[in-house]
C-alpha positions in Angstrom: 75.4 223.1 130.3 75.6 219.4 130.3 77.1 219.5 133.8 74.2 222.1 135.2 71.5 219.9 133.6 72.2 217.1 136.1 71.9 219.5 139.0 73.1 218.6 142.4 69.9 216.8 143.4 70.6 213.6 141.4 67.7 211.3 140.5 64.4 211.0 142.3 64.6 209.9 146.1 63.7 206.6 147.2 60.3 206.4 149.1 60.3 206.2 152.7 60.4 202.5 154.1 57.6 201.6 156.6 58.7 200.7 160.0 55.9 197.9 160.1 57.6 194.5 160.1 55.2 191.5 159.5 55.9 187.9 160.7 54.4 184.9 159.1 54.4 181.7 160.9 55.3 179.0 159.5 58.0 180.8 157.6 58.1 181.4 153.8 59.2 178.6 152.2 58.7 175.9 155.0 58.0 172.4 154.4 56.4 169.3 156.0 54.9 171.6 158.5 52.9 169.5 161.0 49.1 170.0 160.9 49.2 171.3 164.8 52.0 173.8 164.2 51.6 177.3 165.1 49.9 179.3 162.2 49.3 182.9 162.3 50.4 186.6 161.4 52.1 189.2 163.7 53.1 192.6 163.1 55.6 195.0 164.9 55.8 198.8 164.7 52.4 199.0 163.1 48.8 197.5 162.5 47.4 194.8 160.3 45.2 196.1 157.5 44.4 192.6 156.1 45.4 189.0 155.8 44.3 186.7 153.0 45.3 183.0 153.4 44.4 180.1 151.0 45.3 176.5 150.0 46.3 175.5 146.5 42.6 175.1 145.4 41.7 178.6 146.3 39.7 177.8 149.5 40.0 180.5 151.9 41.3 180.0 155.5 38.9 181.8 157.8 40.6 184.0 160.6 40.5 187.2 162.7 42.6 190.1 163.5 42.9 191.0 167.3 41.5 194.0 168.8 44.8 195.8 168.8 45.1 194.7 165.1 48.6 193.2 165.6 47.9 189.5 165.3 45.6 187.4 163.1 44.9 183.7 163.9 42.9 181.3 161.8 39.5 180.1 163.1 40.3 176.6 162.6 42.9 174.9 165.0 44.7 172.6 162.5 46.2 172.8 159.1 45.4 170.4 156.4 47.8 167.7 155.5 49.4 167.2 152.0 48.4 171.2 151.3 50.2 174.1 149.9 49.2 177.4 151.7 49.7 180.9 150.5 49.5 183.9 152.8 49.3 187.7 152.0 49.4 190.0 154.9 49.4 194.0 154.7 50.0 196.5 157.5 50.8 200.1 158.0 53.2 201.9 160.5 52.3 205.1 162.7 52.9 207.2 159.4 50.6 205.5 157.5 53.4 203.7 155.4 52.3 200.4 154.0 54.1 197.0 154.3 53.3 193.8 152.7 54.5 190.1 153.3 54.0 187.2 151.0 54.7 183.7 152.3 54.2 180.1 150.9 54.4 177.0 152.7 53.6 173.1 152.5 52.3 170.8 155.4 53.3 167.2 156.0 52.4 164.5 153.4 51.9 161.3 155.3 53.4 158.1 154.1 50.7 156.0 155.4 46.9 157.0 154.6 43.6 155.6 155.8 40.8 154.9 153.4 37.3 153.5 154.1 35.8 151.6 151.2 32.1 151.9 151.5 29.0 150.4 150.6 26.2 151.0 149.0 27.3 152.9 146.0 26.6 156.6 145.6 23.5 157.4 143.9 22.0 153.8 144.3 18.6 152.6 145.4 18.8 149.7 147.8 16.5 147.7 149.8 15.1 148.1 153.3 17.7 146.0 154.9 20.6 148.0 153.8 23.6 148.2 156.2 26.0 151.2 155.6 29.5 149.4 155.9 33.1 150.8 155.8 36.0 148.7 155.6 39.3 150.5 156.2 42.6 149.6 154.5 44.5 149.8 157.7 43.7 148.9 161.3 42.5 151.7 163.2 43.6 152.3 166.9 41.7 155.5 167.6 38.1 154.4 166.7 36.8 157.6 168.7 38.5 159.8 166.3 37.4 157.9 163.3 33.9 157.5 164.7 33.6 161.2 165.1 34.4 161.7 161.5 31.9 159.4 160.0 28.2 159.8 160.3 24.9 158.6 158.6 21.9 160.6 158.5 18.5 160.2 156.9 15.1 162.0 155.7 12.9 161.5 157.2 15.3 161.3 160.4 15.9 158.3 162.3 18.4 157.2 164.9 21.4 155.3 163.2 24.0 153.9 165.1 27.7 152.7 164.5 28.9 149.4 165.4 32.4 148.0 165.0 33.4 144.6 163.9 37.2 144.3 164.8 39.6 147.1 164.0 39.1 147.7 160.3 35.1 147.6 159.9 32.5 150.1 161.1 28.8 149.4 160.1 25.7 151.6 160.7 22.2 150.6 160.8 18.8 152.0 162.7 17.1 149.9 165.0 14.6 148.4 162.4 14.4 148.2 158.8 14.3 151.4 156.8 11.1 152.7 155.5 10.8 153.0 151.7 11.6 156.4 150.1 13.9 157.4 152.9 17.1 159.3 151.5 20.2 158.2 153.2 23.6 160.3 153.5 27.0 158.8 154.5 29.3 161.6 155.5 32.9 160.9 155.4 35.0 163.6 157.1 38.1 161.6 157.4 40.5 163.9 155.8 43.6 164.5 158.2 42.0 162.2 161.0 44.8 160.3 162.7 43.1 156.8 163.0 46.4 155.1 164.2 49.9 156.5 164.9 51.2 158.2 161.8 48.1 157.0 159.6 45.8 159.9 158.5 42.5 159.7 156.5 42.1 161.1 153.2 38.5 161.4 152.2 36.1 164.1 152.7 32.7 163.4 150.9 29.3 162.5 151.2 27.4 159.4 149.7 23.8 159.5 149.2 21.3 156.5 148.3 17.5 156.0 148.5 15.6 153.1 149.9 13.3 151.5 147.6 10.3 149.3 147.8 10.0 146.9 151.0 10.9 143.3 149.8 11.8 140.5 152.1 12.4 136.9 151.1 11.9 134.0 153.7 13.7 130.8 152.9 12.1 127.8 154.6 14.9 125.2 154.2 12.4 122.3 155.4 9.6 123.3 153.1 12.2 124.1 150.2 10.4 127.4 149.4 11.3 131.1 149.3 8.3 133.5 150.0 8.8 137.0 148.4 6.8 139.4 150.4 6.3 143.2 148.9 5.0 145.5 151.4 4.2 142.8 153.8 2.2 141.0 151.1 3.1 137.6 149.5 4.1 138.6 146.0 5.4 135.0 144.8 6.4 131.5 146.3 9.4 130.2 144.5 10.7 126.4 145.0 14.2 126.3 146.1 17.2 123.8 147.1 19.1 124.7 150.1 22.2 123.4 151.8 22.5 119.5 151.9 22.3 118.0 155.4 26.0 117.7 155.2 26.4 121.3 154.6 23.4 123.2 155.6 22.5 127.0 154.8 23.0 129.3 157.6 20.0 130.5 159.6 19.1 134.1 160.0 18.8 137.3 158.2 21.3 138.1 155.3 21.3 141.1 152.9 22.0 141.0 149.2 25.4 142.7 149.1 26.1 142.2 145.5 24.2 140.9 142.2 26.2 139.4 139.4 24.4 138.3 136.2 27.2 135.5 135.7 29.8 134.4 138.2 32.5 131.5 138.8 32.1 129.5 141.7 35.1 127.6 142.8 35.0 125.3 145.9 38.7 125.8 146.6 37.9 129.4 147.5 35.5 128.5 150.3 36.9 125.4 151.8 35.2 122.8 149.8 38.4 121.8 147.8 37.7 120.7 144.3 34.4 119.6 145.0 33.1 121.9 142.4 34.3 124.6 139.9 31.3 126.0 138.0 32.8 128.9 135.6 29.2 130.2 134.8 26.7 130.3 137.6 23.9 132.5 136.5 21.8 135.2 138.4 24.2 135.0 141.5 23.3 137.3 144.4 25.7 137.4 147.5 24.6 136.9 150.9 27.5 136.3 153.1 31.3 137.0 152.6 31.9 133.4 153.3 30.4 132.5 150.0 26.7 132.0 150.6 24.5 133.0 147.5 21.2 132.9 146.2 21.7 131.8 142.5 20.4 129.7 139.6 21.1 126.2 139.1 21.1 125.0 135.7 23.0 121.8 136.4 20.2 120.2 138.6 17.0 118.8 137.4 14.0 120.8 137.9 12.4 118.1 140.0 15.0 118.9 142.8 13.6 122.4 143.6 11.0 122.3 146.2 11.7 118.9 147.1 15.5 118.3 148.0 18.5 120.3 149.7 21.5 119.4 147.7 23.9 122.5 147.7 26.9 123.3 149.9 25.0 126.0 151.7 23.7 128.2 149.0 20.0 128.7 148.1 19.6 127.7 144.4 16.7 128.0 142.0 16.1 126.6 138.8 17.6 128.2 135.9 19.1 127.4 132.4 22.6 127.7 131.2 23.5 131.3 130.5 20.5 132.5 132.7 17.0 132.6 131.7 14.7 135.7 132.1 11.6 134.0 132.7 13.2 131.1 135.2 12.7 131.3 138.7 16.3 132.4 139.4 15.8 135.1 136.5 12.8 136.4 138.0 14.1 136.8 141.5 17.3 138.4 140.1 15.2 141.1 138.1 12.9 141.7 141.2 15.7 142.0 143.8 17.8 144.9 144.8 21.0 145.1 146.8 19.9 145.7 150.5 16.8 143.2 150.0 16.8 140.9 153.2 16.7 137.1 152.8 15.9 135.4 155.9 16.5 131.6 156.4 14.7 129.7 158.9 14.4 125.9 159.8 17.7 125.1 158.7 19.9 122.7 160.9 22.8 125.2 161.1 23.6 128.1 163.3 22.5 131.7 162.8 24.8 133.5 160.5 27.5 135.6 162.2 26.7 139.3 162.3 30.0 140.3 160.5 29.5 137.6 157.9 28.3 139.9 155.0 25.8 142.4 156.0 24.6 140.2 159.1 24.1 142.9 161.6 20.4 142.4 161.7 21.0 139.4 163.9 22.1 141.5 166.9 19.4 143.2 168.8 19.4 146.7 168.9 20.9 146.8 172.6 23.8 144.5 171.2 24.3 146.7 168.2 24.6 149.8 170.4 27.2 148.0 172.7 29.4 147.8 169.7 
C-alpha cells in the first residue's frame, strides 16, 4: 500500500521554462561604469512586456521599448556618476511564458570633483547692483560645457549674461542695475559635467534671491562726503575719510559683498606690513577682494571726517569702539544691503579692476559680453 501510494508519476512536474532570454547592459554587478557606456535591455526569442529602471534614490530612468518590443533604451544619453542603478525587465516567449531579469550596477565615482561656490546666498534680499558670482574649486578647461550647465534668469525677465575672469570664476549680470522687486534664480546643473579632464561637477540645485530697494552711495574723495541715494533721491549725506594721498581709494563702482558687525584688519594681509593691526573694526562692509572696506573708525577724531583723507584706501566713517547704532557708520551699516553699489569719484587712483570684488559694473556691456 505504501508502494502504490507513491505511484509512478512522482512529484509535481516543473513548470515549463520560458525561451525568452533577457540581456541587461551593463551586466549585473558591474562597477565603475562610465557615464557614456551603453545602457539598455534586449530580449532574444521573446518580446519585452515592461522595463523599470531607477537610481538608488528611487528616481525613475525614463525609456522606450522599440516597435518590435525587443529593445529598451533610456531617453537620456548618459548615466549619472557615483550612482547605483537597478533594472527589472520582463518578457514573454512565443508560448506566453514569462521571463524576468533583475540587475544592479554602479557608475564611476570620480576622484576629482568640480564645485562652484556662489554668491549671493539662497533666499537673501540684495541690492540692485548684485552680481552673481561663481568661484570654482578647480581650474575649468571646458568653459563651454560649464557655461551650458549654469544659467541666471529673472522675473520680470531681463537678459543676464556670463563673463569669465580667468579659469576659476564665472560672473553674471544684466546690462544695467536690477529693478527693485526682481526675483532672480541661479540654476546649477553641474552634476556630471566634465569641466576639465577627469574633473566632474557635483551640484544640481537652484539658488533664489530677491532684489530689494534701490540704494546707491557716491563717495566724493575730494569733498570727503558719501551721498546716499534711495530711488534716485538724496537720502542722507555723510562725512567720510577716504584713502590718504599715499594710499588713495580706488575710483569706480564697487559692490558690497559682505557685512561684518566687527572684524580684524591687519596690514600684513593686504601688503601694508605692520602699519596697522586693529582687532575690532566696527561696521565693516567689504568692497574689494584686495581689502577695500567701508567701515567705522573709532580711533580717528571726529573732526577728521568730512575734512581729511587719512586711511590706507578704505572709506571710513565716524564710530565708537564696539560700534554705535546712532553713529554715521552704524546708520549706514543698518541701512545697507549686500549688493548695494558704492561708487568712488574724484580719487587720485585708477579705476578698480572688474575682477577685484564684484567690480564688473566697470566694464561696458559690450566688454562684458566679450568675456
